[in-house]
N, C-alpha and C positions, 0 to 999 in steps of 0.2 A: 504494500500500500504506500502511496506517495508520502503521506505524513510520516509513517514509520521510517522510511529510508532517509528522509530529511533529518529527523531528529537523532537518529543513530549516529549520524556523521558529526555530531557536536564533539568538540575537543574537551571532554570531561572524563575524569577518572572512572566514573561509573554513571549509569543512568537507571532511572526507575520508570517503569511503564505499566499502565493499565491496558491490558490487551483483551479484546472481545472478539469472538468468532461464533457465527451462527450456522446451523445446519441448513442445507439447501431447502428452499420452500418452507422454512421454519418447521420442518417435520419434527415430531416428538419421538426421537429414536433412543434417547437415553433412559433405559430402564435399569434395574439393579445391576445386572451382569455388565452392561455397557459402562455404567458409572464406575464399577469396581475396576474394570480393565483400564479405563481412561486414567483413573487415579494412579494405578500402578505404573502405567506408561509415562505419565507426567513426571514422576519421580525419577524414572530411568533416564529420560531425555534431559531432565534438569541436570543430573550428574554428568551425563555425557557432554553436554554443551557448556558446562561450567558457568551456568547462570544460577540465580537463587530465586525460587518461588517463595515470596514472602507470605502470600495467602492466595486462595483461589476459591471459586465456587462453580460447581458443575450443575447446570439445570437440565431440563428435559430436552431443550433444543438449542442450547448455547452454553458457552462457558466464559468465565471471567478469570483473568490471572493478574496478579500484581507481581511484577518481576524486577529483580535487581540484576543489571548486567555490568559486571566488573570490567575494569580495564585489563587487557591481556598482560600476563607477566612478561618480563624481559626474556626469560628462558622458556621457550615453548616446549610442549611434550615431544619426546623423541618417538621413533617408530614403535618401540616396545610399549611405551605408555599408550599410544594410540590403539595398538592391538588389544591391550588389556581393556581399554574402554569399549571397543567393539564387542569383545567377548561378554561383557556385562550388559550389553544392549540386546534384549530378547528379540528374537525374530530376525536377527541379522544373519543372512545366509552366505556371506562372502568373506568371512574372516580368513579362511584358508587361502582364498585367492589373493587377498590383500597381503597376507604374510609371504606368499610365494613371490609376489611382485617385488616386495622389499628385498627379499633374498636374491632375486635375479639381478637387481640393480647393484647390490653389494658384490655379488660374484663377478659382475662385469666392471666393478670399481667405477661405476658411473654415478659419482656423488651428486652431480647436477640434476640428473633425472630423479634420483632418490629424493633430493630436497624439494623438487617441484611437485612430486607426488605427495610428499608429506604435507606440503603447503595446502593441498586440496582438502585435507582434513582439518588443518588449522583454521581454514576459512569458516568452518562450521562451529567453531568454538567462540565463546564470548560475543555472540552475535544474536540479536533478538530475532531477526528474520529467519536465520538458519534454525534456531530453536523452534519457532512456531511452525516452520515448514516441516521439520522432521516429526514433530509431535502429531500434526494433523495428517501427514502422509501415513505414518505408522498406524494410527487409529483407523484411517480409511481402509488400509490393506486388511487389517484384522476384521473390521466390520463387514466389508464387502465379501471377504472369504467366508465369513460366518453366515451371512444372509443370502449369498448367491447373487448379489447385485453388482453392477458395474458403474464406473464413472465417478465423478466428483461427489463428495459428501458435504462440501462446505459451500455456503452461499457466496463467499468472497474470500479474498486473501486473509486479511484480518484488520481490525481497527485498533489504533493505539492512541493513548494519551500520555504525554510526557509529564511525570509527576515529580515535584520537588522532593528531594530525599531527606530533608530536615524540617522539623516543625510540624504543623498541623496538616499539611498537604498529604503526606504519605499516610498518616494515621486516619485521616478522614476518608481517603480512598479505600483503605483496608476495611474500615467499618462498613462503608457502602457495599463492598463486595460480599462481606460475610453476612450482611443483612438481606441479601437476595431471597433466601428461602423464607424469611419472615414476611417480606413484602408479598411473596407469592402465596402465602397462607399454608405453606408446607409444614412449618413448625412455629411454635410461639416463642421459642428461645433458640438463638442461632447456634448454641453449643450442641443442640440435638440433631443438627443436620450433618451427617457423617461425611458427605462429599464436599467438604469445604476445608479451608485451612484452619479455621477456628474449631470446627468439629473434630478434625484430626488431632489438633493440639490438646483438646480436652480429653481425647481418648488416649493420650499419652505418647503420641508419635513425636519423636525428638525433632525430626526435620521440620515439621510444622511448628513446633514450639520455638525453634531457632528463628524461623521466619517472623513470627509475631514478636519475638524478643527484639529483632532488628527494627520492627515497626515502632515498638515502645521506645527504643533508643532514639529514634528520629523524633518522636513526640517529646522526649525529655532533652532534646537538643544535644545528643552525644553521650549523656549519662547512661551507663549500662547497668541494668538490674539483673538479678538471677532469673532463671527460667520461670520458676514458680511465681515470683513477684511480678514478672512481666505479664504473665497471664492474668493476674489480679488487676493490674493497671489497665490492661487492654479491655477486660470485661467492663470495668468502670467507665472506660472511654466509650464503649459501644452503647452503654445504657444512658438513660436520660440524665443530663447535667452532671455526669460523673458520679451518680449514686445508683443505688438499687431501687429507686422509686418505682420503676416499672414492675418490680416484683411484688409490690404491696397488693393486698387483697382488695377487691372491689366490694361494692355494697351487696352484691349477690354471693360473696365469698369466693369468687373465682379470681385467678391471677389476672391483673391488668397488663396485657402485653399487646404487641402488634404494631403495624405501621400506621402512621397518620394517613388519613384519606386525602386525596389530591385536592378535593374541594375545601377541606379545612385549611390546608396550607395556603391555597390561593386567597382565601378570605383574609388570613393574617397579613399576607403580603400586600394585598389591595388596600388594607387599612393602614399601610405604612409601618406595620409592625415587622420585627425581624425575629427569626427563630434561632434557638441555639443550634450549633452545628450538629449536635447529637440527634436532634429532631430531623434536621435536613437530610441526613444520610439514610433515614428510614424511607425516604420517598424516592421514586424513580426519576431522578433529576438528570437531565442531559449533560450538565456540566461535567459529570464524572465519566461520561462515555464519549461525548462529542466536543469537549472543550479544547482538544489538541494539546494544550499545555495547561498544567494545573499546579498552583502553589501560591507563594507570596507574590506581592507586586514586583519586588526586585527580581525574583526568579523568572517570572513570565516576561518581564520587560527585557531581561538579559537575553533570553532565547529569541525574542522578537528582533532585537538589535543585531544579534549574530546572524540572523537570516533576513536582514532588512531588504535586500535586493529582490526578495520574492514577493514583496508587497508593494502596492501602488504608492505613489508619492503623496496621495491625499491622506493616507493613514500615517499619523505622526507618532502614535504610541501603540504598544501592543497589549498591555494589561487591561483587562475588563473585569470589574468586580462582580462577584456572584450576587445575584439578586435575592433578597429576602433572608439573608443569613447574617447573624450578628458578627461572626468572626470575619476578619479581613482576608478573604481568600480570592484569588483572581484566576481568570481563564484567558486564553488567547482569543477566544471567540465570544462575541457579545450575543448571548442567547436571549434576546428580548422577546422572541416569539417561540412558543412551544417549549418552554423550559422543562416541562414535565412530559416524559414520553417513554 
């Protein structure tokens, strides 16, 4: 996707992206078996491509990922390391052929050819597009083989939003992603949805916990907490105004949870009122999916200026404040119409 290619090219030590991809024709293909396989494949491809999935949510016809893409190290993996990576990637049929090709180059003492071949694998590491491509291709191959279908499974390449990696931008995006099953009415508490980063973390999976620990570190502006404390802080962040108020019993004795209705939010905004960010992330707000860049004013403006030539001369600034939210968060796109979608 054009926006993803543009933002990956930024000269930054790492980047954070909210990625979304939908099934072709919005078909509801993800049942329990499909979700389980996708979740396993997600972690395999994450390890292979050397990216970090901070959190994710897999729904019936689409998925959300919050991904950290680190800068490649100065010393890249050698042939043996690449072969080891391929062996850990389930479904890869050509490990033997790859090994033979490396051995052939070495036997011929053709170091240039070996280096060029090795570079084709390095291109698939520390790269968002390569990660998404491999993940979606591998799942498509599995699903088509299982169901006897042919052809593409996905509606488009993928959408991405560049997210600021420090402060409230990253934590707000994570909460928005983990609250998807609550908005859809699948669960009343996001921890109960097993095909999400938060659900995995609450089930004790260390990689998911490490992802949310990184989110909390961003929220605390670099201060690192323990895994258990990070989960506590993240849960308070997800819930209303940093408290467990949503857990309180209602007048009928039932727990009061769930997403705010679109009409309720619009009423508040139309009345010039602003919502706490913790309320905003419960709504299906387009800023989180269509904002292109998301974070503080300085961050968004910096990305705009770095890509100034791509915009017309009439546009003098890049940062556009999110409508209806108390916190000062900004987007590259001014979504005045159709904020909720």
